C-alpha atoms as a printed R data frame, in Angstrom:
    type eleno elety resid chain resno      x       y       z
1   ATOM     1    CA   UNK     A     1 51.945 126.710 236.735
2   ATOM     2    CA   UNK     A     2 49.164 128.625 237.568
3   ATOM     3    CA   UNK     A     3 49.385 132.616 237.220
4   ATOM     4    CA   UNK     A     4 49.281 133.648 240.612
5   ATOM     5    CA   UNK     A     5 49.531 137.383 239.266
6   ATOM     6    CA   UNK     A     6 45.435 136.805 237.739
7   ATOM     7    CA   UNK     A     7 43.921 138.263 240.518
8   ATOM     8    CA   UNK     A     8 47.121 140.211 242.459
9   ATOM     9    CA   UNK     A     9 46.710 143.898 242.772
10  ATOM    10    CA   UNK     A    10 49.880 144.887 241.335
11  ATOM    11    CA   UNK     A    11 51.964 142.532 238.792
12  ATOM    12    CA   UNK     A    12 54.885 142.911 237.121
13  ATOM    13    CA   UNK     A    13 56.145 140.287 234.273
14  ATOM    14    CA   UNK     A    14 59.773 140.021 233.727
15  ATOM    15    CA   UNK     A    15 60.243 138.886 229.931
16  ATOM    16    CA   UNK     A    16 62.705 136.290 229.658
17  ATOM    17    CA   UNK     A    17 63.790 133.602 227.328
18  ATOM    18    CA   UNK     A    18 65.710 131.249 229.912
19  ATOM    19    CA   UNK     A    19 65.425 129.669 233.459
20  ATOM    20    CA   UNK     A    20 66.117 132.638 235.513
21  ATOM    21    CA   UNK     A    21 66.134 132.572 239.168
22  ATOM    22    CA   UNK     A    22 63.005 133.121 241.011
23  ATOM    23    CA   UNK     A    23 62.116 136.768 241.650
24  ATOM    24    CA   UNK     A    24 62.980 138.222 245.317
25  ATOM    25    CA   UNK     A    25 59.089 139.742 245.874
26  ATOM    26    CA   UNK     A    26 55.603 138.444 245.078
27  ATOM    27    CA   UNK     A    27 54.708 141.077 242.575
28  ATOM    28    CA   UNK     A    28 57.022 140.051 240.299
29  ATOM    29    CA   UNK     A    29 56.478 137.132 237.578
30  ATOM    30    CA   UNK     A    30 58.947 135.541 235.579
31  ATOM    31    CA   UNK     A    31 57.503 134.337 232.111
32  ATOM    32    CA   UNK     A    32 59.115 133.187 229.282
33  ATOM    33    CA   UNK     A    33 58.529 135.244 225.984
34  ATOM    34    CA   UNK     A    34 57.871 133.040 222.881
35  ATOM    35    CA   UNK     A    35 57.080 129.693 224.856
36  ATOM    36    CA   UNK     A    36 54.831 128.627 221.464
37  ATOM    37    CA   UNK     A    37 58.227 128.448 219.798
38  ATOM    38    CA   UNK     A    38 59.909 126.361 222.344
39  ATOM    39    CA   UNK     A    39 57.885 125.092 224.386
40  ATOM    40    CA   UNK     A    40 59.531 121.679 225.181
41  ATOM    41    CA   UNK     A    41 62.290 123.134 226.562
42  ATOM    42    CA   UNK     A    42 60.649 125.576 229.295
43  ATOM    43    CA   UNK     A    43 60.909 124.593 232.718
44  ATOM    44    CA   UNK     A    44 57.294 123.653 233.663
45  ATOM    45    CA   UNK     A    45 57.111 126.302 237.013
46  ATOM    46    CA   UNK     A    46 57.858 128.806 234.190
47  ATOM    47    CA   UNK     A    47 54.778 131.103 233.760
48  ATOM    48    CA   UNK     A    48 54.799 131.237 229.454
49  ATOM    49    CA   UNK     A    49 53.120 133.450 227.225
50  ATOM    50    CA   UNK     A    50 51.525 131.244 224.871
51  ATOM    51    CA   UNK     A    51 48.222 130.460 227.296
52  ATOM    52    CA   UNK     A    52 44.517 131.054 226.283
53  ATOM    53    CA   UNK     A    53 44.245 134.345 224.050
54  ATOM    54    CA   UNK     A    54 48.060 134.776 222.682
55  ATOM    55    CA   UNK     A    55 50.477 135.672 219.977
56  ATOM    56    CA   UNK     A    56 53.158 133.727 221.559
57  ATOM    57    CA   UNK     A    57 54.390 132.458 218.381
58  ATOM    58    CA   UNK     A    58 55.371 135.991 216.839
59  ATOM    59    CA   UNK     A    59 57.618 136.667 219.282
60  ATOM    60    CA   UNK     A    60 60.289 136.426 216.714
61  ATOM    61    CA   UNK     A    61 58.883 139.867 215.291
62  ATOM    62    CA   UNK     A    62 57.239 141.074 218.174
63  ATOM    63    CA   UNK     A    63 59.806 140.636 221.193
64  ATOM    64    CA   UNK     A    64 58.561 140.783 224.605
65  ATOM    65    CA   UNK     A    65 55.017 142.611 223.148
66  ATOM    66    CA   UNK     A    66 53.992 138.876 223.127
67  ATOM    67    CA   UNK     A    67 54.201 139.204 226.979
68  ATOM    68    CA   UNK     A    68 52.348 142.278 227.384
69  ATOM    69    CA   UNK     A    69 49.618 140.751 224.803
70  ATOM    70    CA   UNK     A    70 49.372 137.844 226.950
71  ATOM    71    CA   UNK     A    71 48.630 140.256 230.357
72  ATOM    72    CA   UNK     A    72 46.477 142.272 228.273
73  ATOM    73    CA   UNK     A    73 44.120 139.330 227.112
74  ATOM    74    CA   UNK     A    74 44.330 136.842 230.191
75  ATOM    75    CA   UNK     A    75 44.703 138.967 233.428
76  ATOM    76    CA   UNK     A    76 43.104 141.287 235.957
77  ATOM    77    CA   UNK     A    77 45.364 142.836 238.197
78  ATOM    78    CA   UNK     A    78 44.755 146.590 239.161
79  ATOM    79    CA   UNK     A    79 48.162 147.809 238.193
80  ATOM    80    CA   UNK     A    80 50.331 145.815 235.443
81  ATOM    81    CA   UNK     A    81 54.163 146.546 234.828
82  ATOM    82    CA   UNK     A    82 56.636 145.284 232.488
83  ATOM    83    CA   UNK     A    83 60.576 144.775 232.847
84  ATOM    84    CA   UNK     A    84 63.256 142.482 231.468
85  ATOM    85    CA   UNK     A    85 65.719 139.875 232.695
86  ATOM    86    CA   UNK     A    86 68.619 142.220 232.757
87  ATOM    87    CA   UNK     A    87 66.443 145.444 232.776
88  ATOM    88    CA   UNK     A    88 64.154 146.481 235.983
89  ATOM    89    CA   UNK     A    89 62.814 150.625 236.958
90  ATOM    90    CA   UNK     A    90 64.200 151.896 239.659
91  ATOM    91    CA   UNK     A    91 61.094 152.913 241.903
92  ATOM    92    CA   UNK     A    92 63.658 155.163 244.155
93  ATOM    93    CA   UNK     A    93 61.128 158.508 244.425
94  ATOM    94    CA   UNK     A    94 64.742 160.622 244.534
95  ATOM    95    CA   UNK     A    95 65.318 160.810 240.897
96  ATOM    96    CA   UNK     A    96 61.209 160.722 239.934
97  ATOM    97    CA   UNK     A    97 60.152 163.183 236.855
98  ATOM    98    CA   UNK     A    98 56.695 164.444 236.520
99  ATOM    99    CA   UNK     A    99 55.535 167.885 235.096
100 ATOM   100    CA   UNK     A   100 56.426 169.864 237.801
101 ATOM   101    CA   UNK     A   101 60.141 168.800 237.495
102 ATOM   102    CA   UNK     A   102 62.157 172.156 237.166
103 ATOM   103    CA   UNK     A   103 65.734 171.372 236.895
104 ATOM   104    CA   UNK     A   104 67.547 171.555 233.442
105 ATOM   105    CA   UNK     A   105 69.071 168.289 233.224
106 ATOM   106    CA   UNK     A   106 67.533 164.920 233.611
107 ATOM   107    CA   UNK     A   107 68.574 162.322 235.868
108 ATOM   108    CA   UNK     A   108 70.410 159.399 234.346
109 ATOM   109    CA   UNK     A   109 68.228 157.165 232.090
110 ATOM   110    CA   UNK     A   110 69.862 154.112 233.845
111 ATOM   111    CA   UNK     A   111 71.886 153.001 236.394
112 ATOM   112    CA   UNK     A   112 73.993 149.654 236.385
113 ATOM   113    CA   UNK     A   113 74.475 146.875 238.609
114 ATOM   114    CA   UNK     A   114 75.478 143.367 238.970
115 ATOM   115    CA   UNK     A   115 72.467 141.423 240.583
116 ATOM   116    CA   UNK     A   116 68.579 141.941 240.732
117 ATOM   117    CA   UNK     A   117 69.233 141.139 244.691
118 ATOM   118    CA   UNK     A   118 66.517 141.585 247.479
119 ATOM   119    CA   UNK     A   119 68.867 144.484 249.122
120 ATOM   120    CA   UNK     A   120 69.419 146.417 246.010
121 ATOM   121    CA   UNK     A   121 65.727 146.864 245.070
122 ATOM   122    CA   UNK     A   122 64.722 147.209 248.405
123 ATOM   123    CA   UNK     A   123 67.110 150.491 248.121
124 ATOM   124    CA   UNK     A   124 65.401 151.015 244.526
125 ATOM   125    CA   UNK     A   125 62.157 151.415 246.385
126 ATOM   126    CA   UNK     A   126 60.917 147.641 245.819
127 ATOM   127    CA   UNK     A   127 57.974 147.737 248.395
128 ATOM   128    CA   UNK     A   128 54.168 146.737 246.845
129 ATOM   129    CA   UNK     A   129 52.892 149.504 249.215
130 ATOM   130    CA   UNK     A   130 54.950 151.839 247.750
131 ATOM   131    CA   UNK     A   131 54.764 151.112 243.978
132 ATOM   132    CA   UNK     A   132 50.863 150.857 244.534
133 ATOM   133    CA   UNK     A   133 51.060 154.397 246.193
134 ATOM   134    CA   UNK     A   134 53.136 155.997 243.266
135 ATOM   135    CA   UNK     A   135 50.761 154.772 240.757
136 ATOM   136    CA   UNK     A   136 47.729 156.196 242.822
137 ATOM   137    CA   UNK     A   137 49.236 159.581 242.514
138 ATOM   138    CA   UNK     A   138 50.639 158.876 238.525
139 ATOM   139    CA   UNK     A   139 48.517 155.881 237.153
140 ATOM   140    CA   UNK     A   140 51.401 155.576 234.287
141 ATOM   141    CA   UNK     A   141 55.105 155.669 235.010
142 ATOM   142    CA   UNK     A   142 57.589 155.185 232.027
143 ATOM   143    CA   UNK     A   143 61.604 154.869 231.820
144 ATOM   144    CA   UNK     A   144 63.215 158.705 231.628
145 ATOM   145    CA   UNK     A   145 64.205 159.395 228.231
146 ATOM   146    CA   UNK     A   146 67.465 159.242 226.954
147 ATOM   147    CA   UNK     A   147 68.877 162.372 225.147
148 ATOM   148    CA   UNK     A   148 70.143 161.223 221.520
149 ATOM   149    CA   UNK     A   149 72.188 163.255 218.837
150 ATOM   150    CA   UNK     A   150 69.263 162.279 216.638
151 ATOM   151    CA   UNK     A   151 65.289 162.816 216.265
152 ATOM   152    CA   UNK     A   152 63.242 159.861 216.961
153 ATOM   153    CA   UNK     A   153 62.642 159.767 212.907
154 ATOM   154    CA   UNK     A   154 66.628 159.967 211.899
155 ATOM   155    CA   UNK     A   155 67.081 157.151 214.170
156 ATOM   156    CA   UNK     A   156 64.437 155.190 212.816
157 ATOM   157    CA   UNK     A   157 65.648 155.615 209.637
158 ATOM   158    CA   UNK     A   158 69.090 154.905 210.622
159 ATOM   159    CA   UNK     A   159 68.403 151.728 212.304
160 ATOM   160    CA   UNK     A   160 65.251 149.916 210.833
161 ATOM   161    CA   UNK     A   161 65.407 148.971 206.622
162 ATOM   162    CA   UNK     A   162 61.828 149.467 206.565
163 ATOM   163    CA   UNK     A   163 61.914 152.646 208.584
164 ATOM   164    CA   UNK     A   164 60.366 155.175 205.683
165 ATOM   165    CA   UNK     A   165 57.602 152.960 205.208
166 ATOM   166    CA   UNK     A   166 56.594 152.063 208.519
167 ATOM   167    CA   UNK     A   167 56.750 155.851 209.597
168 ATOM   168    CA   UNK     A   168 53.981 156.436 206.612
169 ATOM   169    CA   UNK     A   169 51.863 153.518 207.661
170 ATOM   170    CA   UNK     A   170 51.725 154.331 210.866
171 ATOM   171    CA   UNK     A   171 51.248 157.837 210.168
172 ATOM   172    CA   UNK     A   172 48.246 156.772 207.482
173 ATOM   173    CA   UNK     A   173 46.870 154.612 210.720
174 ATOM   174    CA   UNK     A   174 46.620 157.940 213.277
175 ATOM   175    CA   UNK     A   175 44.717 159.498 210.334
176 ATOM   176    CA   UNK     A   176 42.155 157.244 209.861
177 ATOM   177    CA   UNK     A   177 41.713 156.454 212.893
178 ATOM   178    CA   UNK     A   178 43.312 158.052 215.973
179 ATOM   179    CA   UNK     A   179 43.788 161.613 214.640
180 ATOM   180    CA   UNK     A   180 43.870 162.987 217.937
181 ATOM   181    CA   UNK     A   181 47.284 161.445 218.398
182 ATOM   182    CA   UNK     A   182 48.556 162.938 215.287
183 ATOM   183    CA   UNK     A   183 50.430 166.048 217.067
184 ATOM   184    CA   UNK     A   184 52.255 163.797 219.307
185 ATOM   185    CA   UNK     A   185 53.328 161.920 216.686
186 ATOM   186    CA   UNK     A   186 54.770 164.549 214.762
187 ATOM   187    CA   UNK     A   187 56.426 166.308 218.445
188 ATOM   188    CA   UNK     A   188 57.871 162.715 219.354
189 ATOM   189    CA   UNK     A   189 59.227 161.909 215.771
190 ATOM   190    CA   UNK     A   190 60.870 165.390 215.796
191 ATOM   191    CA   UNK     A   191 62.359 165.119 219.595
192 ATOM   192    CA   UNK     A   192 65.838 163.492 220.376
193 ATOM   193    CA   UNK     A   193 64.500 162.242 223.740
194 ATOM   194    CA   UNK     A   194 63.630 158.697 223.195
195 ATOM   195    CA   UNK     A   195 62.017 155.762 225.154
196 ATOM   196    CA   UNK     A   196 63.751 152.414 224.910
197 ATOM   197    CA   UNK     A   197 62.777 149.330 226.182
198 ATOM   198    CA   UNK     A   198 58.990 148.917 226.260
199 ATOM   199    CA   UNK     A   199 59.383 149.016 230.242
200 ATOM   200    CA   UNK     A   200 56.543 150.624 231.982
201 ATOM   201    CA   UNK     A   201 53.782 150.291 234.848
202 ATOM   202    CA   UNK     A   202 50.302 151.407 234.228
203 ATOM   203    CA   UNK     A   203 46.832 151.646 235.910
204 ATOM   204    CA   UNK     A   204 45.140 148.645 234.569
205 ATOM   205    CA   UNK     A   205 42.212 151.160 232.320
206 ATOM   206    CA   UNK     A   206 45.434 153.109 230.862
207 ATOM   207    CA   UNK     A   207 46.692 149.684 230.007
208 ATOM   208    CA   UNK     A   208 43.561 148.356 228.050
209 ATOM   209    CA   UNK     A   209 43.417 151.696 225.991
210 ATOM   210    CA   UNK     A   210 47.625 151.525 225.581
211 ATOM   211    CA   UNK     A   211 46.941 148.003 224.415
212 ATOM   212    CA   UNK     A   212 43.965 148.328 222.347
213 ATOM   213    CA   UNK     A   213 45.739 151.188 220.848
214 ATOM   214    CA   UNK     A   214 49.107 149.661 220.266
215 ATOM   215    CA   UNK     A   215 48.291 146.277 218.864
216 ATOM   216    CA   UNK     A   216 45.526 147.845 216.214
217 ATOM   217    CA   UNK     A   217 48.309 150.100 214.665
218 ATOM   218    CA   UNK     A   218 50.965 146.952 214.583
219 ATOM   219    CA   UNK     A   219 48.542 144.904 212.642
220 ATOM   220    CA   UNK     A   220 47.561 147.272 210.237
221 ATOM   221    CA   UNK     A   221 51.467 147.946 209.870
222 ATOM   222    CA   UNK     A   222 51.967 144.038 209.251
223 ATOM   223    CA   UNK     A   223 49.077 143.740 206.996
224 ATOM   224    CA   UNK     A   224 50.476 146.562 204.607
225 ATOM   225    CA   UNK     A   225 54.399 146.270 205.055
226 ATOM   226    CA   UNK     A   226 55.372 144.379 202.198
227 ATOM   227    CA   UNK     A   227 58.665 143.091 204.423
228 ATOM   228    CA   UNK     A   228 58.595 141.868 207.623
229 ATOM   229    CA   UNK     A   229 61.868 141.798 209.858
230 ATOM   230    CA   UNK     A   230 62.321 140.155 213.127
231 ATOM   231    CA   UNK     A   231 62.250 142.799 215.799
232 ATOM   232    CA   UNK     A   232 60.715 145.209 213.824
233 ATOM   233    CA   UNK     A   233 57.277 145.246 215.695
234 ATOM   234    CA   UNK     A   234 59.198 145.352 218.927
235 ATOM   235    CA   UNK     A   235 60.988 148.504 218.295
236 ATOM   236    CA   UNK     A   236 58.153 149.937 216.504
237 ATOM   237    CA   UNK     A   237 56.677 149.432 219.939
238 ATOM   238    CA   UNK     A   238 59.075 151.668 221.413
239 ATOM   239    CA   UNK     A   239 58.484 154.447 219.267
240 ATOM   240    CA   UNK     A   240 54.857 154.155 219.766
241 ATOM   241    CA   UNK     A   241 55.120 154.112 223.891
242 ATOM   242    CA   UNK     A   242 56.960 157.305 223.180
243 ATOM   243    CA   UNK     A   243 53.854 159.045 220.888
244 ATOM   244    CA   UNK     A   244 51.330 157.706 223.244
245 ATOM   245    CA   UNK     A   245 53.665 159.171 226.892
246 ATOM   246    CA   UNK     A   246 53.902 162.369 224.645
247 ATOM   247    CA   UNK     A   247 50.562 162.566 224.083
248 ATOM   248    CA   UNK     A   248 49.341 161.738 227.824
249 ATOM   249    CA   UNK     A   249 51.848 164.897 228.576
250 ATOM   250    CA   UNK     A   250 49.976 167.319 225.708
251 ATOM   251    CA   UNK     A   251 46.358 166.178 226.950
252 ATOM   252    CA   UNK     A   252 47.234 166.693 230.256
253 ATOM   253    CA   UNK     A   253 43.885 165.042 232.173
254 ATOM   254    CA   UNK     A   254 46.284 162.030 233.473
255 ATOM   255    CA   UNK     A   255 49.564 162.466 236.194
256 ATOM   256    CA   UNK     A   256 52.729 160.632 234.597
257 ATOM   257    CA   UNK     A   257 55.778 160.225 236.055
258 ATOM   258    CA   UNK     A   258 59.375 158.756 235.119
259 ATOM   259    CA   UNK     A   259 61.962 156.818 236.728
260 ATOM   260    CA   UNK     A   260 65.371 155.366 235.431
261 ATOM   261    CA   UNK     A   261 65.943 151.936 234.373
262 ATOM   262    CA   UNK     A   262 68.390 149.595 236.095
263 ATOM   263    CA   UNK     A   263 70.386 147.449 234.152
264 ATOM   264    CA   UNK     A   264 72.085 144.066 235.700
265 ATOM   265    CA   UNK     A   265 75.394 143.524 234.033
266 ATOM   266    CA   UNK     A   266 76.047 139.595 235.639
267 ATOM   267    CA   UNK     A   267 72.206 138.448 235.072
268 ATOM   268    CA   UNK     A   268 72.463 135.402 232.536
269 ATOM   269    CA   UNK     A   269 76.093 134.815 233.559
270 ATOM   270    CA   UNK     A   270 77.304 137.680 231.540
271 ATOM   271    CA   UNK     A   271 80.476 138.485 233.587
272 ATOM   272    CA   UNK     A   272 83.563 138.664 231.814
273 ATOM   273    CA   UNK     A   273 82.377 142.397 229.941
274 ATOM   274    CA   UNK     A   274 81.547 143.626 233.390
275 ATOM   275    CA   UNK     A   275 84.757 145.486 234.571
276 ATOM   276    CA   UNK     A   276 84.575 147.104 231.051
277 ATOM   277    CA   UNK     A   277 81.021 147.933 231.496
278 ATOM   278    CA   UNK     A   278 81.867 149.829 234.496
279 ATOM   279    CA   UNK     A   279 85.072 151.532 232.705
280 ATOM   280    CA   UNK     A   280 82.636 152.433 230.032
281 ATOM   281    CA   UNK     A   281 80.384 154.080 232.336
282 ATOM   282    CA   UNK     A   282 82.918 156.249 233.883
283 ATOM   283    CA   UNK     A   283 83.892 157.497 230.395
284 ATOM   284    CA   UNK     A   284 80.900 157.010 228.829
285 ATOM   285    CA   UNK     A   285 77.936 158.083 231.335
286 ATOM   286    CA   UNK     A   286 74.525 156.860 230.705
287 ATOM   287    CA   UNK     A   287 72.094 159.248 228.714
288 ATOM   288    CA   UNK     A   288 75.108 161.795 228.401
289 ATOM   289    CA   UNK     A   289 75.636 163.272 224.879
290 ATOM   290    CA   UNK     A   290 79.304 161.869 224.292
291 ATOM   291    CA   UNK     A   291 78.090 158.046 224.801
292 ATOM   292    CA   UNK     A   292 75.196 158.667 222.463
293 ATOM   293    CA   UNK     A   293 77.918 159.960 219.820
294 ATOM   294    CA   UNK     A   294 79.917 156.940 220.057
295 ATOM   295    CA   UNK     A   295 76.826 154.880 219.922
296 ATOM   296    CA   UNK     A   296 75.781 156.627 216.431
297 ATOM   297    CA   UNK     A   297 79.772 156.246 215.552
298 ATOM   298    CA   UNK     A   298 79.839 152.575 216.528
299 ATOM   299    CA   UNK     A   299 76.124 152.109 214.747
300 ATOM   300    CA   UNK     A   300 77.378 153.966 211.777
């Protein structure tokens, strides 16, 4: 299948590892992540991340970043975004956070729904003109960070075997090549507001700068880490996006915004736990302190 997004003004890629229903809007594109490892089992009409200049074979380590890399190297859309098959961004301006946001509490970082139906997405601002008009005001749009019971650094050390070494190598690389990011790095690693999912929408020039910075750091860590573990680079990128977003906020020359995620509980046939998920969201609301305490207890 040809990549129709090559010349589109707005292209939002939805990373998937199975055949998904065709997106309901022409600016949304399903793309198979890690196609180089499963090429024989992929529908011929599905866009793949192993075309042109790509790192598709690194998917076990890089996760959805193989899709980001594909878009960086092989497309030329003016605005690019990245979602997951079960996670989108809501473009409902009612929940938008920017530098003028003055309320004590942030909006909930995500909401839970069944499926990404056309009706639901339209209620959440899915209109090409609406999204582009937002991006003309805010050239970088990320997700609302989640308040956690631990800092980014503490979360890194608790959840990743190589966490301490990874931290030192990132810090080392920033000192060598990107010293202007050190203050944002230290601030974000001490923050309890964490960015997850590697989801965002950006203007092309910012996206190019971000990817150049991101993949340079990942390659440095990979080359100097004694042992790499599956998904490490994908999780590292979540933290690096937080550093990048913190830098954008501190530097102050680029308008930014943050919006909630939408989680689709029934995508991929995962219906049996949906009622439990709904009850869980009532007792432990998304982004609430009690939910994050529970998460910490469960994960140990």
